[in-house]
C-alpha beads as a LAMMPS data file, in Angstrom:
LAMMPS data file: protein, C-alpha beads

391 atoms
390 bonds

1 atom types
1 bond types

-500.0 500.0 xlo xhi
-500.0 500.0 ylo yhi
-500.0 500.0 zlo zhi

Masses

1 110.0

Atoms # bond

1 1 1 12.128 386.924 -278.677
2 1 1 9.520 384.468 -277.416
3 1 1 10.887 381.046 -276.538
4 1 1 7.588 379.597 -275.353
5 1 1 6.175 376.658 -277.275
6 1 1 3.104 377.505 -279.290
7 1 1 -0.102 375.569 -278.710
8 1 1 0.674 373.628 -281.899
9 1 1 4.188 372.767 -280.720
10 1 1 2.864 371.636 -277.334
11 1 1 0.334 369.426 -279.098
12 1 1 3.058 367.879 -281.246
13 1 1 5.333 367.386 -278.239
14 1 1 2.543 365.627 -276.333
15 1 1 1.742 363.403 -279.320
16 1 1 5.413 362.509 -279.729
17 1 1 5.709 361.853 -275.993
18 1 1 2.717 359.508 -276.073
19 1 1 4.087 357.683 -279.123
20 1 1 7.495 357.409 -277.439
21 1 1 5.810 355.925 -274.370
22 1 1 4.115 353.301 -276.535
23 1 1 7.327 352.353 -278.351
24 1 1 9.377 352.261 -275.116
25 1 1 7.875 348.874 -274.202
26 1 1 9.773 347.346 -277.144
27 1 1 13.206 348.504 -275.956
28 1 1 14.319 345.422 -274.025
29 1 1 13.029 343.060 -276.708
30 1 1 15.057 344.985 -279.297
31 1 1 18.181 344.858 -277.115
32 1 1 17.927 341.179 -276.221
33 1 1 17.075 339.973 -279.737
34 1 1 19.064 342.480 -281.815
35 1 1 15.942 343.813 -283.446
36 1 1 12.197 343.250 -283.436
37 1 1 9.931 340.595 -284.997
38 1 1 7.634 341.452 -287.917
39 1 1 4.563 341.741 -285.687
40 1 1 6.238 344.447 -283.600
41 1 1 7.062 346.381 -286.769
42 1 1 3.385 346.234 -287.774
43 1 1 2.204 347.367 -284.331
44 1 1 4.596 350.319 -284.268
45 1 1 3.811 351.283 -287.859
46 1 1 0.102 351.415 -287.006
47 1 1 0.818 353.486 -283.888
48 1 1 2.866 355.947 -285.952
49 1 1 0.050 356.333 -288.476
50 1 1 -2.484 356.788 -285.680
51 1 1 -0.313 359.518 -284.139
52 1 1 -0.148 361.483 -287.394
53 1 1 3.632 361.779 -287.039
54 1 1 4.529 359.843 -290.170
55 1 1 6.775 361.662 -292.633
56 1 1 6.916 364.860 -290.584
57 1 1 9.261 366.381 -293.179
58 1 1 6.899 365.939 -296.120
59 1 1 3.987 368.189 -297.200
60 1 1 0.434 367.455 -296.134
61 1 1 -0.687 367.341 -299.767
62 1 1 1.554 364.302 -300.311
63 1 1 0.327 362.596 -297.151
64 1 1 3.031 363.785 -294.739
65 1 1 2.592 365.706 -291.507
66 1 1 4.002 368.891 -293.067
67 1 1 5.840 370.149 -289.994
68 1 1 8.183 373.116 -289.881
69 1 1 11.820 372.472 -288.939
70 1 1 11.229 373.747 -285.397
71 1 1 8.187 371.482 -285.074
72 1 1 10.262 368.554 -286.333
73 1 1 12.954 369.342 -283.762
74 1 1 10.282 369.341 -281.039
75 1 1 9.131 365.879 -282.139
76 1 1 12.630 364.453 -282.583
77 1 1 13.683 365.523 -279.085
78 1 1 10.940 363.306 -277.657
79 1 1 11.702 360.365 -279.948
80 1 1 15.407 360.631 -279.098
81 1 1 14.606 359.299 -275.634
82 1 1 14.143 355.827 -277.120
83 1 1 16.935 353.257 -276.981
84 1 1 17.600 350.700 -279.696
85 1 1 17.290 353.631 -282.119
86 1 1 13.571 352.900 -282.083
87 1 1 13.107 356.563 -282.993
88 1 1 13.961 355.511 -286.551
89 1 1 10.734 353.511 -286.742
90 1 1 8.901 356.844 -286.850
91 1 1 9.925 357.282 -290.437
92 1 1 11.162 360.485 -292.004
93 1 1 11.652 359.860 -295.742
94 1 1 14.993 361.086 -297.037
95 1 1 14.630 364.758 -297.947
96 1 1 16.111 363.894 -301.326
97 1 1 12.801 362.241 -302.231
98 1 1 11.185 365.675 -302.402
99 1 1 13.077 366.000 -305.708
100 1 1 11.094 363.127 -307.229
101 1 1 9.242 363.668 -310.488
102 1 1 5.463 363.181 -310.184
103 1 1 5.841 359.633 -311.524
104 1 1 8.692 358.833 -309.114
105 1 1 6.716 360.344 -306.270
106 1 1 3.801 357.969 -306.808
107 1 1 6.096 354.955 -307.087
108 1 1 8.514 355.724 -304.261
109 1 1 7.708 358.642 -301.982
110 1 1 3.958 358.292 -301.452
111 1 1 4.223 354.604 -300.423
112 1 1 7.006 355.556 -297.965
113 1 1 4.813 358.263 -296.455
114 1 1 2.029 355.709 -296.035
115 1 1 4.351 353.220 -294.341
116 1 1 4.130 350.780 -297.262
117 1 1 7.747 351.122 -298.447
118 1 1 11.030 352.168 -296.837
119 1 1 14.004 354.007 -298.312
120 1 1 17.685 353.952 -297.408
121 1 1 20.514 356.312 -298.399
122 1 1 23.674 354.778 -299.864
123 1 1 26.490 357.350 -299.907
124 1 1 29.500 356.073 -297.921
125 1 1 32.092 353.763 -299.476
126 1 1 35.293 352.078 -298.251
127 1 1 37.290 355.085 -299.507
128 1 1 34.550 357.733 -299.429
129 1 1 33.222 358.379 -295.941
130 1 1 33.800 361.907 -294.696
131 1 1 34.982 362.800 -298.208
132 1 1 32.173 361.805 -300.598
133 1 1 34.134 363.261 -303.493
134 1 1 36.363 360.172 -303.345
135 1 1 33.365 358.421 -304.888
136 1 1 34.165 355.227 -306.822
137 1 1 30.679 353.914 -307.554
138 1 1 29.968 354.692 -311.206
139 1 1 26.924 354.967 -313.435
140 1 1 27.614 354.435 -317.135
141 1 1 25.226 355.472 -319.918
142 1 1 23.762 352.746 -322.104
143 1 1 22.745 353.069 -325.744
144 1 1 19.049 353.117 -324.820
145 1 1 19.553 356.065 -322.447
146 1 1 19.608 353.997 -319.290
147 1 1 22.424 353.425 -316.821
148 1 1 24.660 350.634 -315.534
149 1 1 25.665 350.916 -311.887
150 1 1 28.869 349.414 -310.476
151 1 1 30.451 349.901 -307.070
152 1 1 30.222 349.311 -303.349
153 1 1 28.421 351.080 -300.486
154 1 1 28.974 350.801 -296.741
155 1 1 27.017 351.914 -293.651
156 1 1 23.665 351.815 -295.459
157 1 1 21.399 352.478 -292.483
158 1 1 18.053 350.637 -292.730
159 1 1 19.521 348.757 -295.698
160 1 1 18.238 345.435 -294.352
161 1 1 14.655 346.661 -294.030
162 1 1 14.335 349.096 -296.940
163 1 1 13.063 347.916 -300.303
164 1 1 14.664 350.672 -302.372
165 1 1 17.830 352.745 -302.191
166 1 1 18.970 356.256 -303.014
167 1 1 22.457 355.668 -304.402
168 1 1 25.093 358.336 -305.023
169 1 1 27.275 357.562 -308.049
170 1 1 29.682 359.260 -310.441
171 1 1 27.614 359.453 -313.632
172 1 1 28.896 359.421 -317.184
173 1 1 32.279 360.415 -318.584
174 1 1 32.229 363.642 -316.540
175 1 1 31.764 361.647 -313.293
176 1 1 28.943 363.990 -312.328
177 1 1 27.753 363.203 -308.770
178 1 1 24.195 361.937 -309.231
179 1 1 21.517 360.266 -307.134
180 1 1 19.666 357.208 -308.437
181 1 1 16.488 355.489 -307.237
182 1 1 17.262 351.776 -307.154
183 1 1 14.871 348.977 -306.215
184 1 1 16.783 346.641 -303.911
185 1 1 15.653 343.495 -305.748
186 1 1 17.233 344.678 -309.020
187 1 1 19.606 341.984 -310.393
188 1 1 23.245 342.669 -309.560
189 1 1 22.669 344.048 -306.049
190 1 1 24.089 341.960 -303.222
191 1 1 24.046 342.611 -299.493
192 1 1 27.530 341.306 -298.781
193 1 1 27.988 341.930 -295.067
194 1 1 25.959 342.951 -292.023
195 1 1 28.508 344.166 -289.459
196 1 1 27.913 343.838 -285.723
197 1 1 28.023 347.292 -284.230
198 1 1 28.750 348.716 -280.810
199 1 1 25.118 349.797 -280.440
200 1 1 21.957 347.754 -280.821
201 1 1 19.898 349.267 -283.637
202 1 1 16.423 348.137 -284.587
203 1 1 17.673 348.244 -288.200
204 1 1 21.047 347.238 -289.598
205 1 1 23.754 349.127 -291.523
206 1 1 24.761 346.595 -294.206
207 1 1 27.339 346.725 -296.980
208 1 1 26.247 346.324 -300.606
209 1 1 27.916 345.661 -303.933
210 1 1 26.468 346.726 -307.304
211 1 1 27.584 344.648 -310.279
212 1 1 26.317 345.717 -313.707
213 1 1 23.018 346.867 -312.210
214 1 1 20.872 348.084 -315.097
215 1 1 18.681 351.102 -314.424
216 1 1 16.178 352.921 -316.653
217 1 1 16.751 356.518 -317.722
218 1 1 14.141 357.747 -315.249
219 1 1 16.054 356.309 -312.273
220 1 1 17.876 359.637 -311.843
221 1 1 16.668 361.551 -308.771
222 1 1 16.830 365.287 -309.412
223 1 1 19.187 365.962 -312.295
224 1 1 22.513 364.541 -313.383
225 1 1 25.246 366.305 -311.417
226 1 1 23.066 367.518 -308.534
227 1 1 23.834 364.654 -306.168
228 1 1 26.082 366.621 -303.804
229 1 1 23.785 369.647 -303.657
230 1 1 20.758 367.506 -302.787
231 1 1 22.739 365.551 -300.213
232 1 1 24.118 368.714 -298.597
233 1 1 20.624 370.154 -298.175
234 1 1 19.640 366.914 -296.443
235 1 1 22.681 367.072 -294.175
236 1 1 21.721 370.529 -292.903
237 1 1 18.332 369.342 -291.661
238 1 1 19.493 365.912 -290.523
239 1 1 22.240 367.436 -288.389
240 1 1 19.617 369.517 -286.592
241 1 1 17.549 366.368 -286.030
242 1 1 20.592 364.610 -284.570
243 1 1 21.110 367.566 -282.238
244 1 1 17.472 367.349 -281.129
245 1 1 17.511 363.573 -280.627
246 1 1 20.738 363.590 -278.621
247 1 1 19.332 366.308 -276.368
248 1 1 16.225 364.187 -275.781
249 1 1 18.385 361.157 -274.988
250 1 1 20.531 363.185 -272.597
251 1 1 17.456 364.524 -270.819
252 1 1 16.121 361.001 -270.289
253 1 1 19.501 359.929 -268.926
254 1 1 19.554 362.869 -266.523
255 1 1 16.022 362.117 -265.302
256 1 1 17.020 358.518 -264.602
257 1 1 20.286 359.514 -262.922
258 1 1 18.590 362.157 -260.785
259 1 1 15.944 359.687 -259.563
260 1 1 18.619 357.079 -258.878
261 1 1 20.741 359.577 -256.937
262 1 1 17.771 360.562 -254.760
263 1 1 16.770 356.960 -254.035
264 1 1 20.163 355.232 -253.798
265 1 1 21.644 355.313 -250.284
266 1 1 25.282 354.866 -249.393
267 1 1 27.042 355.591 -246.105
268 1 1 23.683 356.382 -244.541
269 1 1 22.593 359.065 -247.009
270 1 1 21.124 359.377 -250.516
271 1 1 24.016 359.770 -252.915
272 1 1 22.301 362.973 -254.116
273 1 1 23.614 364.513 -250.879
274 1 1 27.200 364.055 -252.040
275 1 1 28.660 367.153 -253.659
276 1 1 30.536 365.240 -256.368
277 1 1 27.220 363.710 -257.496
278 1 1 25.558 367.130 -257.326
279 1 1 28.293 368.569 -259.524
280 1 1 27.708 365.904 -262.182
281 1 1 23.951 366.491 -262.138
282 1 1 24.443 370.256 -262.473
283 1 1 26.896 369.878 -265.386
284 1 1 24.382 367.628 -267.152
285 1 1 21.622 370.215 -266.750
286 1 1 23.867 372.925 -268.207
287 1 1 24.830 370.816 -271.242
288 1 1 21.194 369.996 -271.979
289 1 1 19.713 373.458 -271.438
290 1 1 22.280 375.350 -273.512
291 1 1 22.189 372.950 -276.449
292 1 1 18.414 372.700 -276.531
293 1 1 18.154 376.484 -276.698
294 1 1 20.664 376.768 -279.543
295 1 1 19.141 373.921 -281.545
296 1 1 15.709 375.561 -281.256
297 1 1 17.217 378.878 -282.315
298 1 1 18.767 377.459 -285.488
299 1 1 15.613 375.508 -286.342
300 1 1 13.624 378.743 -285.997
301 1 1 16.143 380.548 -288.236
302 1 1 15.701 377.882 -290.924
303 1 1 11.935 378.348 -290.830
304 1 1 12.241 382.135 -290.942
305 1 1 14.392 381.974 -294.083
306 1 1 16.404 384.906 -292.792
307 1 1 19.840 383.414 -293.433
308 1 1 21.643 382.202 -296.548
309 1 1 22.288 378.507 -297.178
310 1 1 25.990 378.569 -296.255
311 1 1 25.385 380.294 -292.929
312 1 1 22.629 377.841 -292.059
313 1 1 24.881 374.939 -293.048
314 1 1 27.522 376.188 -290.601
315 1 1 24.977 376.821 -287.854
316 1 1 23.579 373.308 -288.234
317 1 1 27.151 372.036 -287.943
318 1 1 27.565 373.987 -284.688
319 1 1 24.329 372.502 -283.324
320 1 1 25.236 368.939 -284.305
321 1 1 28.794 369.204 -283.017
322 1 1 27.878 370.839 -279.721
323 1 1 24.803 368.731 -278.911
324 1 1 26.343 365.366 -279.810
325 1 1 29.520 366.101 -277.839
326 1 1 27.570 367.472 -274.860
327 1 1 25.155 364.530 -274.826
328 1 1 28.116 362.171 -274.793
329 1 1 29.370 363.940 -271.681
330 1 1 25.934 363.785 -270.058
331 1 1 25.446 360.062 -270.566
332 1 1 28.985 359.341 -269.361
333 1 1 28.269 361.173 -266.094
334 1 1 24.855 359.526 -265.710
335 1 1 26.302 356.050 -266.155
336 1 1 28.911 356.903 -263.517
337 1 1 26.167 357.953 -261.095
338 1 1 24.542 354.541 -261.536
339 1 1 27.837 352.830 -260.723
340 1 1 27.936 349.117 -261.509
341 1 1 24.276 349.017 -262.457
342 1 1 24.968 351.576 -265.154
343 1 1 26.983 348.886 -266.925
344 1 1 23.989 346.521 -267.052
345 1 1 22.384 346.355 -270.499
346 1 1 18.915 346.122 -268.981
347 1 1 19.337 349.728 -267.813
348 1 1 18.574 352.456 -270.372
349 1 1 21.637 354.487 -269.372
350 1 1 23.922 351.685 -270.569
351 1 1 22.141 351.430 -273.899
352 1 1 22.179 355.214 -274.361
353 1 1 25.908 355.231 -273.587
354 1 1 26.593 352.923 -276.539
355 1 1 24.064 354.465 -278.874
356 1 1 24.966 358.134 -278.487
357 1 1 28.577 357.484 -279.475
358 1 1 27.738 357.189 -283.167
359 1 1 26.196 360.677 -283.229
360 1 1 29.720 362.092 -283.217
361 1 1 30.467 360.071 -286.364
362 1 1 27.546 359.746 -288.763
363 1 1 26.139 362.511 -290.960
364 1 1 29.595 364.093 -290.715
365 1 1 32.081 363.434 -287.927
366 1 1 32.758 365.996 -285.220
367 1 1 36.006 366.772 -287.031
368 1 1 34.144 367.491 -290.280
369 1 1 31.728 369.779 -288.397
370 1 1 34.711 371.711 -287.044
371 1 1 36.091 372.119 -290.568
372 1 1 32.713 373.403 -291.817
373 1 1 32.499 375.922 -288.977
374 1 1 36.118 377.033 -289.344
375 1 1 35.714 377.381 -293.111
376 1 1 32.765 379.713 -292.611
377 1 1 34.708 381.783 -290.078
378 1 1 37.799 382.063 -292.275
379 1 1 35.928 382.889 -295.486
380 1 1 33.143 385.132 -294.206
381 1 1 33.904 386.197 -290.656
382 1 1 31.941 385.766 -287.443
383 1 1 28.486 386.378 -288.900
384 1 1 27.654 382.734 -288.187
385 1 1 27.470 383.699 -284.508
386 1 1 24.855 386.410 -284.973
387 1 1 21.085 386.247 -284.749
388 1 1 19.208 387.501 -287.832
389 1 1 17.833 391.029 -287.640
390 1 1 14.190 391.999 -288.068
391 1 1 15.286 395.207 -289.808

Bonds

1 1 1 2
2 1 2 3
3 1 3 4
4 1 4 5
5 1 5 6
6 1 6 7
7 1 7 8
8 1 8 9
9 1 9 10
10 1 10 11
11 1 11 12
12 1 12 13
13 1 13 14
14 1 14 15
15 1 15 16
16 1 16 17
17 1 17 18
18 1 18 19
19 1 19 20
20 1 20 21
21 1 21 22
22 1 22 23
23 1 23 24
24 1 24 25
25 1 25 26
26 1 26 27
27 1 27 28
28 1 28 29
29 1 29 30
30 1 30 31
31 1 31 32
32 1 32 33
33 1 33 34
34 1 34 35
35 1 35 36
36 1 36 37
37 1 37 38
38 1 38 39
39 1 39 40
40 1 40 41
41 1 41 42
42 1 42 43
43 1 43 44
44 1 44 45
45 1 45 46
46 1 46 47
47 1 47 48
48 1 48 49
49 1 49 50
50 1 50 51
51 1 51 52
52 1 52 53
53 1 53 54
54 1 54 55
55 1 55 56
56 1 56 57
57 1 57 58
58 1 58 59
59 1 59 60
60 1 60 61
61 1 61 62
62 1 62 63
63 1 63 64
64 1 64 65
65 1 65 66
66 1 66 67
67 1 67 68
68 1 68 69
69 1 69 70
70 1 70 71
71 1 71 72
72 1 72 73
73 1 73 74
74 1 74 75
75 1 75 76
76 1 76 77
77 1 77 78
78 1 78 79
79 1 79 80
80 1 80 81
81 1 81 82
82 1 82 83
83 1 83 84
84 1 84 85
85 1 85 86
86 1 86 87
87 1 87 88
88 1 88 89
89 1 89 90
90 1 90 91
91 1 91 92
92 1 92 93
93 1 93 94
94 1 94 95
95 1 95 96
96 1 96 97
97 1 97 98
98 1 98 99
99 1 99 100
100 1 100 101
101 1 101 102
102 1 102 103
103 1 103 104
104 1 104 105
105 1 105 106
106 1 106 107
107 1 107 108
108 1 108 109
109 1 109 110
110 1 110 111
111 1 111 112
112 1 112 113
113 1 113 114
114 1 114 115
115 1 115 116
116 1 116 117
117 1 117 118
118 1 118 119
119 1 119 120
120 1 120 121
121 1 121 122
122 1 122 123
123 1 123 124
124 1 124 125
125 1 125 126
126 1 126 127
127 1 127 128
128 1 128 129
129 1 129 130
130 1 130 131
131 1 131 132
132 1 132 133
133 1 133 134
134 1 134 135
135 1 135 136
136 1 136 137
137 1 137 138
138 1 138 139
139 1 139 140
140 1 140 141
141 1 141 142
142 1 142 143
143 1 143 144
144 1 144 145
145 1 145 146
146 1 146 147
147 1 147 148
148 1 148 149
149 1 149 150
150 1 150 151
151 1 151 152
152 1 152 153
153 1 153 154
154 1 154 155
155 1 155 156
156 1 156 157
157 1 157 158
158 1 158 159
159 1 159 160
160 1 160 161
161 1 161 162
162 1 162 163
163 1 163 164
164 1 164 165
165 1 165 166
166 1 166 167
167 1 167 168
168 1 168 169
169 1 169 170
170 1 170 171
171 1 171 172
172 1 172 173
173 1 173 174
174 1 174 175
175 1 175 176
176 1 176 177
177 1 177 178
178 1 178 179
179 1 179 180
180 1 180 181
181 1 181 182
182 1 182 183
183 1 183 184
184 1 184 185
185 1 185 186
186 1 186 187
187 1 187 188
188 1 188 189
189 1 189 190
190 1 190 191
191 1 191 192
192 1 192 193
193 1 193 194
194 1 194 195
195 1 195 196
196 1 196 197
197 1 197 198
198 1 198 199
199 1 199 200
200 1 200 201
201 1 201 202
202 1 202 203
203 1 203 204
204 1 204 205
205 1 205 206
206 1 206 207
207 1 207 208
208 1 208 209
209 1 209 210
210 1 210 211
211 1 211 212
212 1 212 213
213 1 213 214
214 1 214 215
215 1 215 216
216 1 216 217
217 1 217 218
218 1 218 219
219 1 219 220
220 1 220 221
221 1 221 222
222 1 222 223
223 1 223 224
224 1 224 225
225 1 225 226
226 1 226 227
227 1 227 228
228 1 228 229
229 1 229 230
230 1 230 231
231 1 231 232
232 1 232 233
233 1 233 234
234 1 234 235
235 1 235 236
236 1 236 237
237 1 237 238
238 1 238 239
239 1 239 240
240 1 240 241
241 1 241 242
242 1 242 243
243 1 243 244
244 1 244 245
245 1 245 246
246 1 246 247
247 1 247 248
248 1 248 249
249 1 249 250
250 1 250 251
251 1 251 252
252 1 252 253
253 1 253 254
254 1 254 255
255 1 255 256
256 1 256 257
257 1 257 258
258 1 258 259
259 1 259 260
260 1 260 261
261 1 261 262
262 1 262 263
263 1 263 264
264 1 264 265
265 1 265 266
266 1 266 267
267 1 267 268
268 1 268 269
269 1 269 270
270 1 270 271
271 1 271 272
272 1 272 273
273 1 273 274
274 1 274 275
275 1 275 276
276 1 276 277
277 1 277 278
278 1 278 279
279 1 279 280
280 1 280 281
281 1 281 282
282 1 282 283
283 1 283 284
284 1 284 285
285 1 285 286
286 1 286 287
287 1 287 288
288 1 288 289
289 1 289 290
290 1 290 291
291 1 291 292
292 1 292 293
293 1 293 294
294 1 294 295
295 1 295 296
296 1 296 297
297 1 297 298
298 1 298 299
299 1 299 300
300 1 300 301
301 1 301 302
302 1 302 303
303 1 303 304
304 1 304 305
305 1 305 306
306 1 306 307
307 1 307 308
308 1 308 309
309 1 309 310
310 1 310 311
311 1 311 312
312 1 312 313
313 1 313 314
314 1 314 315
315 1 315 316
316 1 316 317
317 1 317 318
318 1 318 319
319 1 319 320
320 1 320 321
321 1 321 322
322 1 322 323
323 1 323 324
324 1 324 325
325 1 325 326
326 1 326 327
327 1 327 328
328 1 328 329
329 1 329 330
330 1 330 331
331 1 331 332
332 1 332 333
333 1 333 334
334 1 334 335
335 1 335 336
336 1 336 337
337 1 337 338
338 1 338 339
339 1 339 340
340 1 340 341
341 1 341 342
342 1 342 343
343 1 343 344
344 1 344 345
345 1 345 346
346 1 346 347
347 1 347 348
348 1 348 349
349 1 349 350
350 1 350 351
351 1 351 352
352 1 352 353
353 1 353 354
354 1 354 355
355 1 355 356
356 1 356 357
357 1 357 358
358 1 358 359
359 1 359 360
360 1 360 361
361 1 361 362
362 1 362 363
363 1 363 364
364 1 364 365
365 1 365 366
366 1 366 367
367 1 367 368
368 1 368 369
369 1 369 370
370 1 370 371
371 1 371 372
372 1 372 373
373 1 373 374
374 1 374 375
375 1 375 376
376 1 376 377
377 1 377 378
378 1 378 379
379 1 379 380
380 1 380 381
381 1 381 382
382 1 382 383
383 1 383 384
384 1 384 385
385 1 385 386
386 1 386 387
387 1 387 388
388 1 388 389
389 1 389 390
390 1 390 391
C-alpha cells in the first residue's frame, strides 16, 4: 500500500490551501455580521472559479472539476479549516443532480456548476429527521400529469441563498419517496422561519412550508420512488466529506494550540513545558492522524470499486462517526489550552468549537451512524473491518 499523495493530489491540496487562505480573510466579517455582503459572495465565487475547484464532484464534460472521491477528500480537508462554514462557498452541487435528465441538467445543474445558481436539499421535517420514512410532505398527481406539493421542511441548509430546491416528498397514492426539482419562487412556497443557531454559518438553515405548490410532470428528479436510494448514495459521499472537513478543522485547531502553548508563558515557563498540556497536544495528534488515515482509506476504496454499496455505506458511517467525535475532542482540548482567550469569538478556536458540534448531528447523527455500523455487523459479520483484497 502506498499512502503518499500523488502529484495530482498534491497539486489539488496546494490549490485548495491557497483558496482557503484567500477565503480566510472573510472569517471575522462573517462572524461579526452573521454572514457576508453580496460583494464578498461575488469575490469568493470568482476565486473559486479561478481555482478550478468548483463542483469537484461533477464530471469535467459538464463543467465540473471531475475529481475522484479521494481527491475530493484531499480538497475538503483543506477547506474544513475555514470558520463560518465558509467551506460551503466552494460549492459542491448535490450529488442527486447527477440524476438530472439532459433538459434538467441544462436548466439546473450546469448553472450551479458555473456558479450562476445554487441548490439546497430539503429532506428533514418536524417529525422526519433521523427517520426520513416518517415523511409527511406529499406530492399529489394532477389531471395534466403534474404534481401538487404540500408540506413543511426544516433545516434546509443554504435555503436562504439557493434559488431552487431538491425536495423529498411522498408521491402519489403509494406514497413513493420521490425527489422533485422546485424553483424557490414558485407560488405557494414560504420561508417561514430562519432560526438562530449555535454556530455562525455564512448561509442559513431556514424552515419552509409548501402550500398547493404546482409542479410540472418533469419536476421529478430521477424516477418516482427512487428518492431514498438517491439520497442514501449522497449520504455515503457526504459523510466522507464531513470526516475530511472535521479533520482539517481539528488540524488547524491543533496548529493554533501548539503555537499558543509554545509562546504563552506562565509561572516562568512556556505552558508547552507542562506535562498536562503536552498530554492534550499528544491526544489531539493521535485523534487527527488515525482518522485522517481511515478517511483516506475509505475514500480510496470507493474509487477502487472493490466493495459493495452496503459495506461502503457502513464504512462511511464509521469514518463520519469517528472523525466528527474525535474532532470534537480535539477542539475541546485546544480551547482549554487557550484558557480564557479560547472563549473569545475573535479567536478561531472558539468559532471551531461551536461549528464542529453540528457534525455529530447533520447528515445522520452519531447515534444513527452507530445503528448503521451495528446493523452491518449483525447482518453480515465483521467484513466491514477488512481491507479489500487484490486477489
